[in-house]
N, C-alpha and C positions, 0 to 999 in steps of 0.2 A: 372851507372844504371839510367834509366829515372824515372821521377816522378810517372809515371803510374806503371811501374814495382816495384818501392819502395812501393807504397801503396798497390799493390797486395800482396807483400811479407810480410810486417810488418803492414800495417794498419796506418802508420805514415809517414809523409813527412816533411822534413826541406828544405825548398825552399831558404833560405839563404836571404841575403839583397836585395831584388827585387824591394821594394818600396822606391821611392825617398825621401832621408833624409831631404831635405829642405822642402818638403811639409809636412813631418811628424812634423818638428819643428813648420811649421805655424799653423798646426791643434792643436798641444799641446798649442801653445800660445792662439788660439781661445777658447779653453776649460778653460784655466786659466782666460782669460778675462770674461768668463761667471761666473766662481766659483772660489772662492779662497780656496786653499788647504794648506794654513798655518796652522800649527799644531794647535795652540790654537784656532783660529776662528773654524777649523773643529770640534775640541773636544767639543767646547762650544756651537756651533750653528747648526751643522748638525742633530744632534741626538736629540730623543725626551727625556722629562723628565721622570725620574725614575718612577714616580707615575702615568704616562699616562696609562689610562685605557685600551687603544688599543694595548699596548705592548704585542706581543705574539711570543714566539720563535719559533713557528712551522707555523707561518703565512706564506702562499705561495701567489703568485699572486701580492704581493707587489712590485715587481720590474718594470722595464721599459715596457711600452707597447705603442700602438699607442695614441698619444696625449701627451704621457709622457714618452719621450725617448730623450735624449740629442742629438742623432744622426741626429734628425730631424732639429737641428739648425746649422749643419756644412755641408760643401761639401766634400763628400767622393769619388767623381770621379776619383782623382788620384790613388786610391786604386782599386775601382771596374772596372775601364776601362784600367787598367794595362794590356799590351798585354801579357807579359809572364804568368801572373795569369789567365787571361782569357783562354790562349791556354791550360794550364795544367788542369784547372778545366773542360773545353769543352772535352778534352780528355778522362776524367774519367766519368763525369756525363753527358756528352752530350752538344751539343752547346746551347741548350736552358735551360741550368741549371737555377735555380731560388733562389734567396736570400729569405730564410724563415724568419730569423730575424737577427737584428745586434743591438749591444749595446755597450757601454763602460763598461769595468769592472775594478775595482780598488782594489788593494790588499792594505788593511789598515795596517799602522804600529801600533803596540801596543800603543805607546805614543799618538796616535791620537784618540784613543777609551776611553769613560768614563770608570772608575774602575767598575762601578756597572754592566755594560754589559759584561765586561771581567770576572767577577765573575759569572754572570748568565749563560754564555755560556761555562765556563771552562769544558773541557773534553767532549764537544759536537763535534761530527765528521763532522756535516754538518750545519753550522749555516748560516741562512738568516739574514744578518745583515740589509737588507732593512727594516725587521720589527721594527727596532730600529731607522730608520731615519725618519725625519719629511717628510710629504707627498710631500712637493714642491721639495724635493731632491731625489725622487725616480725615477729619470730619468736615472739612471745608476746602476748597480749592484755592491755591496760591500762585500768583503770577508776578513777575517782574518784567513786564512788556512782553508783547506777543505780536508777530507779524499779522498783517490784514489776512483774514481767513473766513471760511463760510462755516456755519456750525453744522452743515451737512457732512463735514469730515469725519465726525463721529458716527455716521449712521450709513454704513455701506447698504447698497441694494435697497434703499428706501427713497421714496420721492419726499419732497419737503412740504407735506401737508400739515406742517406744525410752525409754530412760531417761537422766537427767544424773546423773553421779557425781562427787562431789568427794572429794579427798584433802588434808588437812591435813597439810603437810609440815613444820611447826613449831608450837609452841603459839600459838593465836590468841585474843587477849584482846579485850575489848569495843572497845578503842582501836585495833585493826588491821583496821577494816572487815570485820567478820565478815558472813557471809551472814545474811539473814533469809529464813525460809521459813513459807509459810502451809499447813499441813496442812488436808486436806479442801478446798482451793480448786480441786481438779480437778472438782468437781461440775457446773459448767456447761460442760465441755469447753472447747474452743478459742473465746476471745473477743479481740476487737480490742484492740491497744494504741494509746494510753493506756487502761487498764482503769477500769471504773466501781467506783471504790474510795473509801471514806471512812474515814479513820483516826479511831477514836474515843478511843482513849488508848494507853499504852505497850504494851499487849498485844493489843487488839482492833480489828478493822475491820469494815466492812460491805461485802461484794463483790456486785455485780449483774451480770446477763448483758446489759444493755441491752434486755432485752424484758420488763421487769417483775419478774422474779424477783430476790430479794436474800436474803443469807444472813450472819449475823454468825459471823465466824471469829477464832480466836485466831493470832497469829503468834509465831514463836520466833527468838531471836538464836541463830546457831549458833557459839558459842565452842567451842574444843575443843583437847585436847592433840595433841602430834605423833602421826601415825598414824590419826587419827580419819577415818572414811570416812561420808559422807551419800550418799544418793541420792533422787531424786524423779522423778515423772511429767513428762511435756512440757507437762501443763496446770497443773501446780502453781505458784502465784504465789511469787515470790521476788525479791530485790534486795539492795542493800547500801546503806550510808549513807557520805557522804564521810568520810575519816579526817583529823581536824583537830589531835589532841592527841599525837601521836607521831611519831618520825622513822622509825618501823619499817614497812615495807610488808609486805603480805601476799601471799605467793607460794604459790598452791595449784595442784593438777593437776586439770583438769577433763576427764571423758570423756564422750562420747555413745556409748551402747551399744544396739543394736538386737536385736529379736526374731530368733530363728534361723528356719530354713526348715521346721520340724517341722509336719506336718499335724494333730497332735493339739492339743486345746484346751488352752491354757497359761494360767497366772494372768493374763498380760498381756492376753490376750484376754477373761477375764472381767471384768477391770479396766476395759476399753474398753467393753464391752456395758453396764456399770452407770452409765455417764455420761449424764446428762440434757442433751445439747446436742450441738452440732457436733463432729465429730472432726477436720475439716480445714477450712481457710479458703483462698480465692482471694487475699484481701487480709488481712494480718494486722496493718496499721497503719493508723491514721486519719492520713495525712500531712498533712492541713490543720488538724488540731486543735492548739492551742496547748500544746505539751508543757511549757510553762513552768510550768504549773499542776501542779508536781512533787509526787509521793507523798512523804511524810514517814515515816521509819521509827524505831522504838525511842528510842534515846537521843537522836537528833536533834530528835524531837517533844518529848521531855522538856525538852531545853534551851530550846526556843522557849517552852514554857510557864512557864519560870521568868522570861523577860523581861517 
């Protein structure tokens, strides 16, 4: 099956190890030269003090942006000019597709986070850890687990004519906060977060659109080797679980890439036409809903079942 057909069918594509591994290793070295990710240094120096008056769990807009983005300090041509990647994105989004945003995303192990932050964010499904990071380090995004969500959540009043693309810059194991993605979860279009989801077991969930329609779907843990690329639609459910068992953070590269300006009917247009639901929302979150009722994913669910 071609990448285009796979995207049209499931909203999710695994491109495999298409990015040069040696270049990925060089990039990771450049990142480590810029910043130490040694456990104790990170825990003691990256985060703000507990009594800092600016600490706010709901703070948005505290992450990377123009002039404050680590990607501006490195060369990413080996990814963005990769022939295979350009061909696939052009086929789906048009040859003049555009990179909207790009940033490094770090899945932080529990032992690299101060105890007071762990306690304050306990049970919260979507935590913006950038709100707890000193301003000079807010040039990448930091997560310690995040519930299943759609990336359209950050784009009110816009249809999802763009995709989210991840590049694994190192080997990612199940203990490095790998991504979890739910193929076919685009079926109901844009739905409000927290989503209507019931986890059945380590592989399956039931997803509802809050209007009576439900669908049983399987989710996948995205482990992968260096240079692996995945992308999915803005309506595809995905998340991560907290990393508890390792000292190794996961540093990946995340892109949002949008449709070009062509007037021809492209696969992304066909994809949107086949969605049974809204393509855009004025409000993407239910702010009043208790997000402490966190969605569990994969191994985290399995561990709880053992207790």
